[in-house]
N, C-alpha and C positions, 0 to 999 in steps of 0.2 A: 789889233793887238795880238801878240802871240799868246798861244795857250800853253799851260804847263803840260808836259809830256803825259802825265798819268791822266789828265783830263781829256787830252786829245784822243786817247784810246777809248775812254768813255763816249766822247762826242762822236767818233766814228761808229760805234755800236749803236747809239741812239739814231744816228742818220740812217743806218741800215734797217733798223727796226720801223722807223717812220716810212720809209720806202716800201718795205714788205707789207706794212699795214695799209698803205694806199693801194697796193696791188691787190691785196685780199679784199679790200672794201669794194672793188670793182666787180667782184664775183660773189656767188653765193658762198657763205661761210658759216661755220658752226662755232659755238662756244669752245670746242676743242682746238680749232684752228687759232683762235684768239689766245688760248691758254699757252700755246707754244711761243707766242710773241710776248706774253706776260712774264714767262719764265725767262726769256732773254732780257727783258727789261729788268727783272729782278737781279740778274746777274750784273748788269751794267750799273744798277743803282747800288749794289753791294760793293763794287769796285769804287765807285765815287765816294761812298761813305768811308770806306777804309783809307782812301787816299787823303781825306780831309780830317781824319781823327786826331792826327799828331801836329796839326798846324793851328797857330794861333792867329793867322792872318788869312786874308782871302787871296788865293792864287789866281794868277791870270787866267781868265776863262771860266772861273768858278761859277759866276752868276749865269753866264750863258748856258753852261751844262745844266745847272739847276733848273732854268727855265725850259730847257729841252726836256728834261725828265718829266716836268709838269705837263708839257704839251703832249708827250706820248702817252702819258697816263690818261689824259683826257680823251685822246683818240681812241684808245683801247676801250675805255669805259663807254664811250658813245657807241662804238661797234658792238659791244656786248648787249647794250640795250636794244639794238636793232636785230638781234638774233632770235630765232624761232625757239 
């Protein structure tokens, strides 16, 4: 199913954050390293929320992007719990 253009941009950001978090998880990392990814996630989430504010319907890809946001939050939270 095609994804709405504004959601495709958010999706691309989330994929990039997920890849970067996986690379970071393979090496020693600090809470500061994770906070950089959290800021990027915050920007992506803000874009997602602003793109959905004026819609009374579910845009194509909205559920997928919502799940991706949740997944990346979980990844970063788990990484934070494992930092020293």
